[in-house]
N, C-alpha and C positions, 0 to 999 in steps of 0.2 A: 620870735620867742620873747615872751614877757616874763622876766624873772622878778619876783617880789622880794625874795631874800635868799641868802645862802647861809646855811648853818654848818658849822664845823664842830665835831666832837672828837676829842683826843682822850683816850682812856689808857692809863698806865697802871699795871698791876705790879706792885712791889713785893707782896707776900701772898702765898697761896698755901693752904694746908698748914699754916704756922711756920712756914719756911720761906726764906728770901727767894725771890725770883731773880735770877741773874743770867743774862741781862734782863732788865725790866721788860715785861711784856707790853707791847704797844699796839693798840688797835685804834684806827681812825675812821671816821665817817664824815663825808661831805654831802650835803643835800641841797638841791635847788628847789625852791617852791615857785612853781610856774603857773601861769594861767593855762587852763586846759585848752589846747588848740582846737578842740571840737566843741567848745562852750557854745550853748544856745543853738546848735545845729540839729538837735534831735538825733535819731538813729542815722548814722552815716555808714553806708554799705562799704565804701572803699576808704580806708584810713591812710592810704599811701601819701596823700598830699600833706597831711599833718606830720607824718613820719619824716618825709623828705625835708620839711621846713624846720623841724625841731630836733630830731634824734641825734644827728651828728654834732650839732652845736652843743647839745647837752653833754655828750661824751667828751668833747673838746674842753668844755668848761670845768667839768668835775674831775676827770682823771688826773690832770697835773696837780690839782689842789690836794687830792688824796696823797699822791706821791710826795709832795712837798711837806705836808703835815706829818706824814709817817716818818720822814727823815731817816729812813733805813731801807734796805732792800725788802721788797714785798714778798711774802711767802703764802699768803692766803687772801682771798677776796670774795666779794659778793655784791649784790645790788638789790634795790627795792623800788617799788612804785606804789604810793599810797594816793588813791584817787578820792577827791572830795565827793560829797554825797550827791551832787548833781551830775556826776560823770559815771562812766562805766569802767569796770575793772579792765576791760579790753583796751581802754584808752591808755592806761599805764603800761599794760603789756605791750602795746604797739610801740611805745617809745623805748622800752628797755630790751625787748627781745628781737633786736635787729643788730646786725654787725655794724651798721652805721653808728650805733651807740657804743656797743661793747668793745669794738676793736680799738677805740681810743685807750681804754684801760688795759686791754691785753697788750697792746704795743708799748705803752708806757712801762709796764711791769715785765715785759718780755715773757708773757704768759702764754699758755697754749690750751688750757681747759675752758669749758663753758663756765660762765659766772652763775653760781647758784642765786636764786631770786626768791623774793616774797612780793606778792601783789595783793592788795585788798582795797576795798572802798571803805572809808571811815570818816568820821567827823574830826575836826581839829583837836589836837592833843592826844590822839590815840597812841597807844604803845604798840610798836612793831619790832620784830626781831629780824635782823638781817643775817641770813646764814652765810658762813664763810667756809670755803674749802681750799685745799692746796692749789696753787696757781699753775702747776704743770701736771699733777696727777691727783685727780679727785678721789682716789681710793686711799690716799694716805690719811689714816684715821686721826693722827695727832693734830691735824689742822682743822678737823671738823669742829666748828664752834659757832657761836652766834653773838651778835651785839644788840642789846636792847636800846631802842631809840624812842624818844618822845619829843616832838616839836610842839610847844604849847599852843601856838596860834596857827597851826597849819595841818592839813590843807583846809582852806576855805572851801565852801561847797563847789565853787567853779575852778578849783586849782588841783594840781597834782604835785606831790612831793616825789622827786626822783633822787635817789641816793646811791652812792658807791661807798663801799667800806673795804678796808685793807688791814692786814695784820703783818707784823714783821716776824712772826713766829707762829708755832702751833699753840695749843692750850698751855697755860702755865702748869708745870709739874705733871704733864701728861705721862701716863705709864702703861698705855695699852700696847699690846704686841702688834706687830704689822699684820695687816689683813691677809688671811689665807682661807682656803676653801673649808677647812675643818674648824674655823672659829666663828 
């Protein structure tokens, strides 16, 4: 795995709706900009060699960094894969939609739900939103949120940005009722 850079974003919301947020709402994203493991190979029928070579190492690299930067128990999480213009969306999907990648984050957070995801192909500097959901029950609406991210110089055409995000709480000042069949 060839990592060009690691980007960490820490966002703290102190007020929302004109009222203080107590405790401060903290959301973190850590992204690795890597060389696309299928770079220059044309259409590859079986992506498993690249998955085996990269996915677990990426999860092991990113998950502890998110937990450390969050500096609080995780309650919501998500992931992203942004593929440079010379790659396929399937390249990013192959790396993030495997337990070899996601279980590092689930284990670190003691989580049990699937990680919500965004994948797309885009030029460097594109804006993308990482969806986050509750880490043990994806139906808990207070934790449905997203984090907007932009990495100015990534991905290059032959790179992939792989990101994990976590929140220490639900949305600041959330006021939705719990999910039920009649709502």
